[in-house]
TORGUVO-124767 format. One record per residue: y, x, z of N, C-alpha, C, CB in turn. Coordinates in steps of 0.1 Angstrom, whole numbers, plus 5000, padded with zeros to 4 digits. Glycine has a CB too. Layout:
((Y,X,Z),(Y,X,Z),(Y,X,Z),(Y,X,Z)) ...
This chain:
((1910,9448,3856),(1918,9439,3861),(1921,9422,3853),(1930,9448,3861)) ((1917,9416,3864),(1925,9401,3859),(1936,9399,3856),(1925,9391,3867)) ((1947,9392,3843),(1953,9387,3842),(1956,9374,3841),(1954,9391,3839)) ((1964,9372,3850),(1970,9356,3850),(1980,9357,3840),(1979,9351,3865)) ((1977,9340,3832),(1990,9336,3823),(2000,9332,3830),(1987,9326,3812)) ((2014,9335,3821),(2027,9328,3829),(2033,9323,3813),(2039,9341,3840)) ((2044,9318,3815),(2052,9312,3804),(2064,9320,3803),(2055,9297,3805)) ((2061,9329,3813),(2076,9340,3810),(2072,9354,3804),(2086,9343,3824)) ((2079,9352,3794),(2080,9363,3778),(2079,9378,3786),(2098,9360,3766)) ((2066,9384,3786),(2065,9401,3789),(2067,9408,3780),(2055,9406,3793)) ((2080,9421,3786),(2085,9432,3776),(2073,9440,3780),(2102,9440,3777)) ((2070,9449,3766),(2063,9458,3769),(2068,9473,3778),(2059,9458,3757)) ((2061,9476,3785),(2070,9489,3796),(2071,9499,3783),(2059,9498,3813)) ((2078,9509,3789),(2080,9522,3784),(2081,9532,3793),(2090,9524,3777)) ((2084,9546,3785),(2086,9559,3795),(2096,9553,3804),(2092,9575,3788)) ((2107,9545,3803),(2115,9546,3812),(2112,9539,3827),(2126,9541,3805)) ((2099,9531,3825),(2096,9524,3834),(2083,9530,3842),(2095,9510,3830)) ((2092,9532,3856),(2079,9540,3867),(2075,9531,3878),(2084,9556,3875)) ((2064,9538,3886),(2052,9535,3891),(2062,9536,3907),(2037,9547,3886)) ((2060,9520,3913),(2067,9517,3927),(2064,9526,3937),(2065,9504,3933)) ((2047,9531,3933),(2046,9546,3944),(2044,9552,3944),(2043,9549,3952)) ((2040,9561,3927),(2049,9575,3926),(2055,9581,3921),(2047,9582,3926)) ((2063,9572,3908),(2070,9579,3898),(2067,9578,3889),(2072,9589,3898)) ((2053,9576,3885),(2043,9582,3871),(2048,9570,3863),(2021,9583,3874)) ((2043,9569,3851),(2049,9561,3843),(2037,9547,3846),(2051,9569,3825)) ((2048,9537,3842),(2041,9525,3846),(2036,9515,3832),(2052,9517,3856)) ((2022,9515,3838),(2012,9508,3827),(2009,9496,3830),(2000,9514,3825)) ((2017,9493,3845),(2011,9478,3849),(2019,9471,3855),(2001,9477,3859)) ((2026,9458,3853),(2041,9449,3860),(2031,9439,3869),(2055,9436,3844)) ((2033,9438,3880),(2025,9426,3885),(2039,9421,3892),(2009,9429,3896)) ((2043,9406,3884),(2050,9394,3891),(2049,9387,3900),(2050,9386,3886)) ((2058,9389,3907),(2056,9381,3921),(2070,9371,3923),(2056,9393,3936)) ((2069,9360,3932),(2076,9351,3933),(2092,9358,3934),(2071,9343,3945)) ((2091,9366,3945),(2102,9376,3950),(2105,9387,3937),(2096,9384,3965)) ((2099,9390,3927),(2102,9402,3920),(2091,9409,3911),(2106,9410,3928)) ((2089,9421,3908),(2082,9425,3901),(2077,9438,3908),(2087,9426,3890)) ((2067,9444,3908),(2065,9457,3910),(2055,9463,3897),(2059,9460,3924)) ((2058,9476,3898),(2053,9482,3887),(2045,9495,3889),(2063,9484,3880)) ((2033,9498,3879),(2023,9508,3893),(2017,9512,3877),(2009,9497,3910)) ((2015,9526,3880),(2005,9535,3872),(1991,9532,3871),(2005,9547,3876)) ((1986,9536,3862),(1968,9532,3865),(1965,9536,3873),(1955,9536,3858)) ((1962,9546,3880),(1957,9547,3896),(1962,9539,3907),(1960,9561,3901)) ((1977,9535,3906),(1980,9527,3919),(1980,9514,3910),(1996,9532,3929)) ((1974,9510,3902),(1975,9493,3898),(1963,9496,3903),(1978,9484,3880)) ((1949,9502,3898),(1936,9500,3908),(1935,9502,3921),(1927,9508,3905)) ((1941,9514,3925),(1940,9511,3937),(1948,9501,3946),(1941,9520,3940)) ((1954,9493,3941),(1957,9483,3947),(1959,9464,3945),(1966,9488,3949)) ((1944,9466,3929),(1945,9458,3922),(1940,9447,3934),(1938,9460,3908)) ((1930,9445,3941),(1925,9436,3948),(1938,9429,3957),(1914,9442,3956)) ((1943,9438,3964),(1961,9431,3973),(1973,9421,3962),(1974,9450,3981)) ((1975,9426,3952),(1981,9419,3945),(1979,9411,3929),(1989,9426,3947)) ((1961,9410,3930),(1958,9398,3926),(1960,9385,3933),(1948,9399,3922)) ((1963,9389,3942),(1956,9373,3952),(1971,9365,3950),(1950,9375,3976)) ((1984,9373,3949),(1996,9366,3955),(2003,9372,3940),(2003,9373,3973)) ((2001,9377,3929),(2007,9380,3920),(2011,9363,3910),(1998,9391,3913)) ((2020,9361,3904),(2020,9349,3894),(2021,9353,3878),(2033,9339,3896)) ((2019,9369,3878),(2014,9374,3864),(2012,9392,3864),(2026,9369,3853)) ((2003,9394,3860),(2000,9402,3859),(2000,9413,3840),(1991,9397,3866)) ((2009,9421,3841),(2007,9421,3827),(2002,9437,3823),(2023,9416,3819)) ((1992,9440,3822),(1986,9456,3821),(1984,9460,3809),(1972,9460,3827)) ((1986,9472,3809),(1989,9481,3792),(1977,9494,3792),(2009,9491,3791)) ((1978,9497,3800),(1962,9506,3807),(1960,9506,3793),(1947,9496,3820)) ((1951,9505,3782),(1942,9510,3772),(1955,9516,3766),(1932,9498,3762)) ((1968,9515,3765),(1974,9524,3757),(1972,9539,3763),(1988,9519,3756)) ((1966,9542,3774),(1968,9556,3778),(1956,9560,3772),(1970,9559,3794)) ((1944,9552,3764),(1931,9554,3757),(1938,9559,3745),(1922,9539,3755)) ((1946,9549,3739),(1956,9551,3728),(1964,9567,3724),(1968,9540,3732)) ((1969,9564,3736),(1981,9578,3733),(1971,9592,3736),(1998,9577,3749)) ((1966,9594,3741),(1958,9603,3750),(1942,9604,3745),(1960,9596,3766)) ((1937,9597,3734),(1924,9600,3732),(1915,9595,3746),(1924,9617,3728)) ((1897,9597,3741),(1890,9594,3747),(1888,9601,3761),(1883,9594,3741)) ((1895,9614,3762),(1892,9622,3774),(1900,9617,3787),(1895,9638,3772)) ((1911,9608,3781),(1920,9604,3791),(1913,9592,3800),(1934,9598,3784)) ((1901,9592,3800),(1897,9579,3809),(1891,9585,3824),(1883,9567,3800)) ((1885,9599,3822),(1883,9607,3833),(1891,9607,3844),(1885,9619,3829)) ((1905,9609,3835),(1919,9616,3842),(1926,9609,3848),(1928,9622,3834)) ((1922,9592,3842),(1932,9584,3849),(1934,9582,3862),(1932,9573,3846)) 
């Protein structure tokens, strides 16, 4: 997933941030002109081509999944 640079400071996502599609923990924040969307790793991958074209910023923390859950998490994501 390609990240777009922005001058807006980005706050780290927490366990309280939930995916707008399924309610799982969010690891990707997509900033749009009208607001922001949060996605779990699965839904971020599933919709990345759609939001990449319209996002002003993409903040991707999916690498935390591997750090938090070990190398076996890659297959489960």
